[in-house]
C-alpha positions, -999 to +999 in steps of 0.1 A: +232+123+413+270+127+417+289+147+393+325+158+388+331+194+376+366+204+365+368+242+366+393+269+361+396+295+389+423+316+373+414+352+372+391+351+402+400+375+430+403+358+464+402+378+496+407+368+532+420+335+545+431+312+517+430+278+535+418+246+520+386+246+541+377+281+530+384+272+494+363+240+497+334+260+512+336+287+485+337+260+457+307+241+472+287+274+474+295+283+438+285+247+427+252+250+446+245+284+430+255+271+395+282+298+390+310+273+383+320+270+347+332+236+337+363+234+316+358+216+283+384+190+275+371+178+242+372+143+228+403+121+224+401+128+186+404+165+192+433+159+216+451+141+188+445+170+164+457+195+190+489+176+196+496+173+159+490+210+155+514+217+183+540+194+167+536+212+134+539+246+150+571+234+169+587+220+137+580+252+118+593+273+147+624+252+151+632+254+114+628+292+114+651+295+144+678+273+127+676+295+096+679+326+116+710+312+135+726+303+101+721+338+088+734+353+121+765+331+119+774+345+085+764+381+093+786+380+125+815+375+102+805+402+077+792+379+051+760+391+035+733+365+030+705+380+009+675+359+001+672+322+008+701+308-013+721+302+019+698+275+029+696+254-003+717+222-003+730+228-038+746+261-028+759+251+006+795+243-004+803+279-015+787+293+016+807+270+039+839+279+020+834+315+031+837+304+068+870+297+085+879+261+094+872+250+129+844+257+153+825+282+131+824+259+102+814+229+123+786+249+138+773+259+104+775+222+093+755+212+124+729+239+117+726+227+081+721+191+094+694+203+118+677+222+090+677+191+067+660+170+094+634+196+101+627+201+063+622+163+059+600+162+090+577+192+082+557+177+053+552+144+072+538+163+103+517+185+081+502+156+062+493+138+095+478+171+109+457+177+078+445+141+077+434+143+113+417+177+107+397+162+078+383+135+101+370+162+124+332+169+118+336+205+126 
């Protein structure tokens, strides 16, 4: 019976000559002895869930990074930004008025636009991730 085994050799110490022939001989010997551990790739369903989880984690991380950049922009100009009021759309105008016109204000407006997109995207990604997770029998 023919079989294909995908294995992960990271962490294995290798000594001596490291040519392809030596590697092939070593792998065939390990396969014969049954010491190779196959890598589990999971089903296509789990791959979808894994990608959705990565997407959600990325969106949350990106939103956090944008929020930190906004606060840093204000703090660099000596403007205190306690709490989360600086992020709310209803209170943005007074915060933007504290910044000088030009590049600084444009950067803040761009960061607010990014934050708006990420805030709209986050619940959609979370809903898709949770729906896919509920389909998982585990």
